[in-house]
C-alpha positions, 0 to 999 in steps of 0.5 A: 219180782224180789229185788234182793239176792238170786232173783235180782242176780237172774235178771238181764241187763237190759232190766236192770238198767230201766230199773236203775232209771225208773228208780225200782233199784238202786246201783247199791242194791245191785252190788249187795246182790252181786257182793252176795252171789260173788261170796257164793260161788266165786270160791269154786269158780275164781273168775274174779280176783280183786274186788273194789266194792268201797271204790264202787259204792263211793262212785254210786254216790256219785252217780246218785246225786246227779239227776237220771238223766245225767247217769249214762246209758248204764245208769249205775249198772256194775261190771268188772274189767278185765285184770289187763286194763287200769282202774285207778286205785285197784290192784291191776296184775296183768297176771303176772308176778311182775305186777302182782302188787301194782296199784293203778294211779289212772285209769284206761281211758276205756274204763273213764269212758264207762264210767261217765256212761254210767257204768260202776267197777266193782271188780277185776276179772282173772286172765291169763298172763298178759292175756296170752293164751286161751286158756284163765290161769296164771302165777299170781291168782291161779285158774278159773274155771268153767261153771257148766263143769269145774273140773273143765276150762272157761277158755281165755283171755277173758275166761274171768268175765264169761265165768262171771257172766254165766254163774251170775256174778255180772250182768255184763262184762268188759273183755278184750280179744286179739286171737279170739278172747272174746269168743272162745270164753264166750263159747265154754262158758254159753255167753256171747262175746264180740270183737267189734271193728278196730277203732270202735272202742277206745282205749290207752295206747300202749307201745303200737299206736296204731295197733289193730290186733288187740281190741277192747269189747263187750260181753253179756249174757245175751245180745241185746245186754251185750248190745247195751254195753258196746252202746256204752263202750263206743265213740271217740276219744282224743286219747286214741288215734284210732277211735272213731265217733258213734255211728249207730244206737246198736240197741235200737238197730236189734229191736227193727227185727232185720233178719238176713237174707243169704249166710255162708257156713263153714266148719273149718274155714279151710285152714283147721280141724274141728271136733266133730261133735262140735262141727255138727252142732255149728252145721246143724244151725244152717238147717234151723236158719234155712227153716227160717227162711234163710239162705244158706250156703257152705262156703268160705273164702280163701284163707290160706295164707292164715297160719303165717300172716297171723303167726307172724304179725303176733308175735310182732306185736309181743316183741314190740310190747313186751321187748323190755319186759323179757329183758328186765323179768325174763324168770318171770315170764310163762315159757309161752309168753317168752316164745312169743316175744323172742320170735317177734324179735327174730322176725325180718323185715321180710317176714314182715312185709310179707305177713302185712302183705298177706293181711291186706290181701286176706282183708280185701278177700274177705270183703268181696266174700262179704259183699256176696252174704251177709255172714259168715259162720263157723264154730267160735272154738274147734274144741269142746273145754277141756281141763283146767290142768291142761296149759292148751289143746295140742291137738284136735281130729287127728291133728297135732299142734305146733304152738299153744296158739294153732287152735286159734286160728278159726277165731284169728281171721276176723282178727286179721281180716278186720271183721267184727265177730261175735259168739253166741250160744248155739247148742250143747254136746252130748255132755251137756256142754254149751257150743258158741257159733261164731259169726263174721261180719263186714268191717264196721258192720256191727248194727248188721251184726247184732241185729243177725245175731239176735234173729239166730239167737231166737231162731236157737232159743238160746237166749236165756241159759244163764247164769247157772249155779257152778256144777260139780260133774 
């Protein structure tokens, strides 16, 4: 294979890392290929909003002075960081006019961890303001467009990361997730995104020291590539009091060919409407898995408290993390962020106590349910990609939504239940748009979750649908 240009861009991350370790290619060739690809396609997509190739080449040079055995799991593979996470010396805006000109002086724990594992940071990916809302647009950089149809949303809040992966501007990408921000964009863009269990991926602490709603996680074009990045992400760090020591080799876990025995599947988990075409595509996966020898039952646990629990604890998180921003910069915040902060500030102790108790019940109920099934399957996004001019979906299948986050309830389930969950492509709509299947597993069950996802990816035959050239439909 030619190691330059389009051909190298189309390689899997696993193959690129293998070539880096065998010295068949260098990190500089990877960076050169990315720079060319970004020049070609990013103007139409707007996924990578700040580039730092000079910094990346300095880091790559430092890596090349080390023996291959000391270059970490990623061995010099370039990757972008979501523009909510600081990279030293790089513009770090959080998608907000408040920080439009901020240059980070210190890298987040996550970034330092990835760089120790041989990750080379070359760009920041676009995000909604402070990651609020699952459509990637902001007043600093504008909107990110979906490579499958440039008129449509890439979702969010890790929409820049997903669009970069789908269009060949990244082999791997970092993202984060509170209400589905790794899984919604993976579904819209035809890639893979996983929200891990709390503590798996260490990051710097801001605001709430023991927060478990917003988490960092991996995105990739296929499950094997995602397992590679997850292996490089996990591990305890002293600066994150919840971080866990490494327990598994996830790339090895998916290589063993494990197959789930019994899974549950649901259209909307009993709590949300779903676009009929999306529901049909997701439910059709059940028949495919049955044909592959898996027992499939239509079932879900009782999740009736989800809406109140999610709305309340999310608002509390906004109040804790952004109260001072509201006081100092109200005029620079988008209305959805103001609403979420004010909702949190208005909460009573009784409301917070009720929501915390509900989360505990949901956690135990989901744990009991997943002791009977290997996984719970459902849509990763309840709607199809929507026009970029629309701030967020306001209705679905005849149901009107009250807030900008109501459409995220199906992905908020894993968040509130502290479960790892992954989105993988499972089919296409009549308009040739990808649809993601959300696979929810038990707490701290990422090894089995990734193995099961790899099995399903093989059953569906959709492990190599990206990268694509941007499509003007």
